[in-house]
N, C-alpha and C positions, 0 to 999 in steps of 0.2 A: 320434487323437482327431478327430472330424468337423470341429470348428471350425477346425482347422489348414488344411483344404483350401481355405479362402477367402483365405489369405494369399499374397502374392507371395513369391518365393524369399528375398529379403532380410528381409522381415518374419518369415518362418518361422524363419530362422536366429536372428534376434534373440529370438524367443520361446523357442526350444528349447535355446539354448546354455547349458550348465551347468558348464563346465570351469574357471570362474574369473571374474575381473573382466571386465566387458563395458561398452563405451562404444557407445551407439547414437546416431549422428549423424542425427537425424531432421529432415529438411528440412520447411519449411512445407507443410502439407496432405498429408503423406506417410503419414498413418494412425498417428501416434504414439500416440494414445489407444487405438486398436485393439491395437497391439502391447503396450502396458502391461497392458491388461486381459487379453489372451490369455496373456501371460506369467504373470500371477498365476493365471489359470485353469489353465494348464498345470502350474504348481508344485503346486497343490492337487489338481487332477483326476488327475494322474499319480502322486500319493502321494509326491512328492519331499519334501514337508514339510506339516505341519498348518497351517491358517490362522493360528493363534496364534504360529507361528514365522516369520512374514513381517512385515516392516515396509515399508510403501510411503509415500513422502513426496511430497506434491503442494504446489502453491503457492496453492491456494484450497480452502476448505472445500467449495465446490460441486463441484469436481472430485473431491474425496475421496469424497463421498457417491455421486456418479454412478458412480465406478469400482467401488465395493463392490457396488452393485446390479447392474452389468453382469457382474461376475465370477460372482455367484450365478446369474444367468440363463444364462450360458454353460455352466456345469457342472451346472445344475439341482440345486443343493444349497446348504445354508447355509454361509456363510463367516464365521459368528460367531467372534470372537476375532482376526480379521485386524486388524492395526494399520494403519489408513489415515488420514492426516491431514496437515496442514501441519506445517512445522518447529515452529511455535509451539505448536500443539495437542498434538503428540507430546511436546514438552518439558514442557508444562504437566502432562501426564498423568504423566510420569516424576517430576516434582517433587512431585506429590501424594504419591508413595510415598517419595521419597528426600530431599525438602527439609529434613527434620529434621536432616540432617547440617550444614546451614547455619543452623539455628535457626528453621526455618519449620514451622508447623503444616500439616496437610493442607488446611485450608480457607483458605489464604492468598488475598489479593485480587490481581487483575491490574489495575493502573492503566492507564487510557487516557491519551491525550495531554493532556487537560484536567486530569486528576488529577496527572499528572507536572508540569504547569506550576504548579499550585497548590502542590504540595509544594516545587518548586524555588524559588518565590518566598519561601516560608516559610523555607527554608534560607538563602537569601541575606539575608533580613531578620535571622535569628538571627546571621549572621556580619557584619552591618553592612556588606554590600557593596551599594552603590547601583546600581540597574539602569542609570542614565544612564552609568555608567563601564563596567559589564560587562553587556551586554544578555542577558537571560535566554534568549532564543531561540538566541543564539549558544552559550551554555553547554549548553543541551539538545542542540543539534546535535553539539557536540564530545564530550559524554559518550556520546551514542548511537553515534557513530562509533567511539569507544574500545571500547565493549562489543562492537560488531560485529567489531572487530579483536582481541578478547580481551585488552584492556588494562584492568586493574583500577585502583582508586584509588591503591594504593601504587606501581605501576609508572608510572602517569601522573605522579605527583608527582616521581619521579626524572627524568622526561623533560621536565618543565616548564622552559622557558628564558626566558620573558619575563613581564612583569606579568600579562597576560591569562591565560596558561597556568597561572601559579602560583595565581591566583585560582580558576580552574576546578578545579585540583587540590584546593583547600580545600573548594569546594562539592561536588565529586564524593565526597569522603570522608564529609562529613556527610550528604549526600543518601542514600548507601547505608545509613548508620546509621539514618536516619529511616525508610527503607523497611522495614528489618528490625523496627524498633520498631512500625511500623504493620502488621506481618505482610503486607506487600505487595511485589509485584515489578512493574516496568514491562515492556513487551514485550521490550526488549533483554535484560533479566535472564533471561527464560525459557530462551534458548539459552545465554547466558553462564554461568548458574548450573548448567545441566545439564552443559556441558562441564567446568566446574570440579569438579563431583562425580565425573564419570567419569574425568577425568584424574588426580584425586587419591585415588581409592579403587579399587585393583586388583580387589578382590572384587566390587564392584558392577559394574565394567566387564566383568569376566568373566561375571557373571550375565546382563547384557544382551547381551553378545556371544554367549553360548550360547543365549539366548532367541531372538534374531533370526538364524536360520540363513540367511535370504536377505533382502537389503535392496535396494529399488528406489527411485531418486530421480528425480523428474521435474524438468524445467527446470533442469538442473544448471548451465547457463551463467549462471544468475542467483544462484548461491549466493555468500555472503560468506565471510569468513575463519572466523567462528564456526560457520557451517553446514557448511563444508568440514571443519573439525576434528571436528565431531560425527560426520559420516559416516565419516571416517577412523578414529576411535576405535572405533565400533561394528562396523566391518567388518575390523579389522586381524587378527583371529584366523582367521576362516573364509574371508575374502576373496571371499565370494559376493556381490559388489556389482555391481549393474546400474544405470548412470546413463544417463539419456536427456536429450538436449539438442541445441541448435543454436547453434554459436558465432556464426552470422550473425544470430541473434535475441537477442543479449545486449544489453539496453537499460536495465539498471538500475544502471549504474556510479555514478550520483548517490546511490543508496541503499547503496552499499558493495559491490555485486556485483563479483566479480573474475573476469574472463573467463579468466584464467590457470588457474583451477580445471579448466576443460574442455580448454583448449589443452594443458595439461601433465599430463593424466590419466595418460599412460603413464609419466611420471616416478615417480609414486607406485605405479603398478601396471604394471611392465615386461612382465608376462605377459598384459596385457589384450588382449582381442579387440575390434576396431573393426568395426562394421557400419554402412554408410551407407544410409539410406533416402532415395532421390532421386526415386522416382516419385511425382508429385503427383497427387492425386485431386480437387483442389479447383478449380483455375483453368484458364483457356484457355492455349493455347500462347503467344499474344501477350503475355499478362500475365506469364507465367513468363520469357519472353525479356527483358522489361523488368527484372524483378527480378534475374535472373542478371547482366545487363549492368551494373546499378548496383553490386551488391555485389562484383563482381570488382575494383573499384577499391580495396577494402580489402586492405592487406598482411597484417594480423594475422588470418589465418583458416586453418582446416584444409583447406578446399577441398572443394566438391561442386557439382554442377550439377543443378538441378531439371529434370525432363522429364515429359511427360504424354501419355497416349493420348486426352485430351480434344480436341475440335475446336479449330481454329486460333483462332476467335473474332474479334470485331471489334476494330479498332484502339482504343488508349487515347486518350481525349479529353483535350486539353490546352487549358485555357481561360485567357485573360488578361482580367481585369476592370479597370475604372477604379479602384475602391476596394473596401473590404470590404463595403459595402452592395450594390454592383453584383454582387460575387462571390456574396453570399448570395442575391440575387434570381435569379441564373442557376441556382444549385443548386436553389432552391425551385421554379422553373418546371419544371426537369427532373423533379423528384420528383412534382410534380402531374401531369405528363404520364404518368409511369409509373403513377400511382395510378388513371388511367382504365382501365387494363387489368391491373393487378397489385396487389400488397399493399405497404403502406407498410413493413411489417416487413422487407421485402427490402432496404431502404435504410439506409445508415449514413453519417454525416458525421464524418470524423476530422480532428483538429487537434492541433497541437503543445502548445498551452497552453489552460487552461480559459477564460482571458479572451477567446479568439477566439469563444466560443459566443454572445456577446451579440448581434452582428449577425445571426448565423444564426437565433437564437431570435426576434428581432424580425421577420424575414422570414416565418418559419414561422407565427408568431402572426397576422400581418397576412393571410396567405393561408389561415388556418383549417386548417392542416395539423397534426394531432396529432403530438407528439414526446415522447420520453423522454430525460432526461439521465442518464448514468452519471457519477457524480462530483459531483452537486449536493449539497444539504443532506441528510445521511444521517439516516435514521430515528433511530438510536441516539445522535445528537448533538443532538437537539432538547431544549430545556430541560426540558420536562415529563418526558421519558423519562429524562434523566439524574438528575432529582430522585428519581424512583421507584427507579431502579437504585441510587442512593446509599443509600436506605433498605434495600434488599435486601442490599446489600453489608455494611452494618453489622450486619444481622441474622445474616448468615453469619459475619462476622469483626468482632466488637465492638472490636478493636484498630485498626480503620481510622479514623484521625483525620481524614483528608481527607474521607471520606464523611460522618463525623459532623458536621463543621463545615458541610457543605453543607445538612444537613437540620435542624440544631438550631433554625432559625427558619422552617422550612417545615412547616406553617403558622406564622405569626409567634407567638413566645412572649415577646417583649420582652427576650430575652437579647442585649443590644447588644454591639458590638465591644469596648468597654472591659471589660465583665464577662467576655466570652469570653477576652480576653487575660489577665485575672487567673486564670481557671480553667486556661488553658494554662500559665501560669507556675507555678502550684501543681503541675501534673502534671510539669513539667520538673524542678522542684526535688526532687521525691520519686521521680522516675523511674518514674512510673506512667502508665497509659493515660489518655487524655482522658475516656473513659467512667467510669473509676474516680474521677477527679477530680470529675466531675459528681455521682457518688454521694456523695462526701464534701464536697458544697458547703457544708455548715455550717462546715467548717474553713477555707474559702477566705476570706482577708482581703478586705474591701471590698465584699462582696456584700450587697445589701439583702434584706429578707424576701421581696419579690415575685420577685426573681431566683432566690432559693433555692427558692421554691415551684415556679416554672416549671421549674427544672432537675430537681427531684425528680419532678415530673409527667412530664416527658419521659423520664427514666430508667425510671420505672414502666411507661409505655406500651411502651417499647422492650424491656424485659425480658419483657413478655407475649408479644411477637412472637418473641423469641429462644427462649422456652420451647417454641414451636410448631415450631421448625426441623426437628426430627427426625421429627415425626409427620405433617407435611403435605408434599405434593409441591409442585413449583415453582408450578404454576398456582394451587393452593389458597392457598399462602402469599402470592403476589402479590396475589390478591384480598383476603386478610385485611389486608395492609399498606395497600392503597388505601382500604379501609373504615375501619380504625382510625386512620389518619393524618389523615383528613378532607381528603385531597388534592383530590378532585373539587370539594368545596365551596370550597376555597382557590382553585382555578382560576376558579370563578364570581365570586369576590370580586376577583380580580386583573385580569380582562379584562372591561370593561364591554361591549365589542363581542360580542354573542351568537354571531356566526359564528366569531370567533376563539376564544371560550371553548369552543364546541361542537367545533371542530376539534382543540383541544388535549385535550379530554376523550376524543374518539375515538382519539387517539393513545395515551393511557394505556390505554384499553380494548383497543386493538390489541396492546399489550404483553402483557396477560393472554391474549389469543388466541394470541400467539406462544408463550407458555409452555404453553398447552394443546396446541398442535401438537407442541411439543417432547416433552411427556409421552407423547403417543400414539406417537411413533416411537423413543423412547430407552429403553434398559434402565435407566439411572440417571435417575430422574425427580426427583431432589432439586434444591433451589435452587442449591447450589454448582455442579453440572454445567451447569445452565442459564446461570448467570452466566459460567462459563468459556466456553461457546459464544458468548454475546453479546459477550464481550470480544475473541474471536478472529475474529469475522465480518468479512469484507471487503465493501466496497461492491459489487464485481462479483458477490458471492454473492447479492445481492438484486435483481440485474437480471432483469426479466421479459421474456424473449425471445419470448413469445407475444403480446404486446400489439400491436394494430393501430396502430402509430405508427412514425415515423422515429426512429432511435436516434442520439444525438449523444454522442460520447465522445472523450477524448484517445487518441492512438495507443497510449500505454502501457496504457490500460485495454482496448484492443481485442485485445491479444495473446492468441492462442489461439482467437479467434473468427473466423467467416467470414460473408460476406454476398454475395448475388448482385450488388448494386449498391453500389459504394463511391465516395464523393467525398472527396478529400483537399484540405482547405482550407489556404491560407496557405503555398504553396510559394515562399517568398521568403527571401532572405538576411536573417538576423536572427531568422527564425522557424523555418525548417527548411532549413539548420542554424540552431540557436538561437544568438543573439549571445553567450550565456554559454559556448558550447562551441567556440569558435574558437581557443583559446589553444594547444592541443596536438593532435598527430596522433591520439592515442588518443580524445580527446573528439570530434573531427570524424568519426572512423570509427564511433563509437557513434551519432552523428546519422545517418550513412548507413545503419547497420543499422536505425535507427528508421524511415527511409523504406522500407527493404526490407520490414520488418514490415507497414507500412501497405499497400504494394502487394500483398503476398501474402494480405491479408484478402479480396481480391476473387475472386469465382467467375466471373462472366460479363462484367461491365462495370465499367471503372475510369475515373474522371474526375479529372484533376489540375487544381487551380485556384490561380491566383496573382492578386495585385492590383498595379496600377501605383503605387498609393499606399495608405497605411493610417494610421489615426489612432493617434498615440502621445502620451500626456500632454496630450490635448486638441487637439493640432495635427495637421494633415495632412502626412505626410512621404512623399516618394517612396520606392518600394521597387524592389529589383532581383530578378529571378527567381532562384530557388534554383540554385546550381551543380549540384545533382543532376539538374536537367532536362537539362543538356548531356550527361549520361552515359547518357541513354536512347537506344535505337536509333530513329533518326528515321523509319525506314520503318514503325515500329509506332505512329506518332502521327498523330492528326488535330488540327489546331490551329485554335482560334477565339479571336481577340483583338478588341478594340474596332475596329469598321469593317474587320476583317480586315487591319489595317495591317501586321502582322508575319507573314512566311512562317515555316514551321516551323523552317527552318534558322537563322533569326536570333532565334528566340524567347528564347533564353537571353541573347543580347546581351552588352553591356558593363555593369558596375555603374553605376547612375545616381548622380549626386551627391546626397547626403542633406543635409537642413537642418542636421544637426549640424556639417557641415564649416565653415559660416560662423559657427556659434556657438562652436566649440571655443576660439577665441582669447579669448573673453570669459568662459570658465568658471572660470579660475583665481581663487581667493579666494571663490567662491560657497559658501554654506552648503547642505548637503544632508541628507536623511534616508534611511537605508537600513533595510529591514524587519528585518534581523538585527542590524546593527552600530550602529543608532541614528543620532545626529546627528554631523556632521563637516564639515570644510572641504576644498575642492578645492585641492591644491597643484600639480597638473600635469594637463594634458589633451593627449591625442595621438590621432592617427588621424583618419579622416573618414567621412562617410556614417553608416551604422548601427554602425560599428565604433569609435566614439570610446571611448577608455579613460580613466578618471579615476583619478589617484592621490589618495587621500583620507586625511587624518588624522582619525580619529574620536575622540570624547571618551574620555579614558583613554589617549591616546597611541598607539593601535593604528593602523598604517598599512596600507591595503589598496588594491589596484588593482581597480577595478570598472567594468563596462560602464555607459555613461551611461544606458542604458535601465532600469537596475535601481535608480536613485535618484530621489528626488523633490526638486526644488530648492525651497528655502524662503526 
């Protein structure tokens, strides 16, 4: 096949190997996407199997769409039927067919984080568990981690060992019951429930094992336990599994990703072939030498060394600023200088935490430099969008109580909290849906005539929309919902500021435009399919890489991307590596991999920045340069520090004394607030500088050791 001629020997082997399990260790910039698309094209173009017999799993919907288009262009034929998508979208599709085994209808609802939070609070209220003793965010985190580890409510209950865990077990059990009653699943359920069905039903597992004759998985180093088990189940019969990943870019341990999945691939598949893609097509030699030198310090890796035929390139710039404002202004000046002869979209500023963007944004705004933030307020999280989506979800799935409660008074109908509580109690006592209880409002005790009339009118309007579900496509139905609900008029009455009202109206109209675009490109034009896509979309999928603007994003969001000019902000102890990741070797190695990912985003020019001081909790604290700076090859660095006081060899220096050192003695007995654990009291403080650790007893008796930077003193 002609397209194979453009591959290097290792890429060609990775594309054409068909004798069993295959692990492709794809270094940064080594043409991983090309290998994946060419392998898919090879399988279809050579007649190895039909498109419908291939499952390809990616980590973003954007990557899935691009991959399918590229494969079609390579072989100049349709690849309709090819299963390409994220783990969540693939599982959502399987569950539309097989969810009935767990009691779900085809048009179940996928709950987002806000829906999950609302339902979790309801469950805790039903169980009379006060949030001041058991923080809801901590419960959500624990249940999510359990599902990622394939631990269900019953197993969790057996493992619960203290007060907090036992309360979580109670909540977990009722939460899952409520999800089923609402015909809803949260994100974690999608994979958890799919694995549950496949592992518990041999016929269905055999059907899908036979259906998917070849399975490809991208970013395998970032898979968690549930994703790993899904892949293992689907490939256990034919063993035609190809996984692509880079252990040096495993950076999602905090989300439950298990690097052992890629490091121990040969244990599951002893006959596996390993192909290393080490030739880099992205970066200069200098940049790669820096990346290689840093990541070599990690012990837990399979080992590879990137190389390139690209030019040597200019040295990496290493800047030390006085503080975060000085750092931001240095970066801004460099970008403006580049702008005189190049494009702003060439430039990206990377940082470890979203909070770091504030100073950078201020400088860019002052300098009138256009910029885009990946990870800011997401379109689908805006209030007006979530309101309309709630209407749509209820139209598709009338059992969705969370969505129904959101829209019952939008626009206002006078059904207050007390009346709604009575209707909910009526529904619970009779084990019926909230919508059915609204229909039977004349039987609900304590409702006045006005409330009953409002409830009946709401149900009547909703049933008109539900009746249109099968005859209208997503765009038509959304337009009808917006019209019949009076939502645009509601916006006008809610926001007296015309600019604000117009902006929110435009957002609602944009949702209809999104549905129109969806209908133009999708085979299934129905509202359920549109809602499924909206539920699964990631922020990175909406990033516009063609805009004439500087891009700002976290290093995590930058994974898989490349830019000619890369600035890495905040290379300081406590930021990178992050103060919360210094307790174990494994956590520190993941921070080093994160730095490696940041370095390898750069094509031509890389600038590393740190500040001698940075504001924390309103005060200015001294900072120490990141330990990772000392791991860079000094001959590849050009250093610039305030008044050029520090030569390159001394840049990394000794850690400076932080202000916490003098404060630590006085912290015992202080009251604090933690975002997840709530309020508590410090019983012990140890360490110095940015590494002060606090032992805190939180309300409810839970004792935790927390970095001082993660609590607010009250």
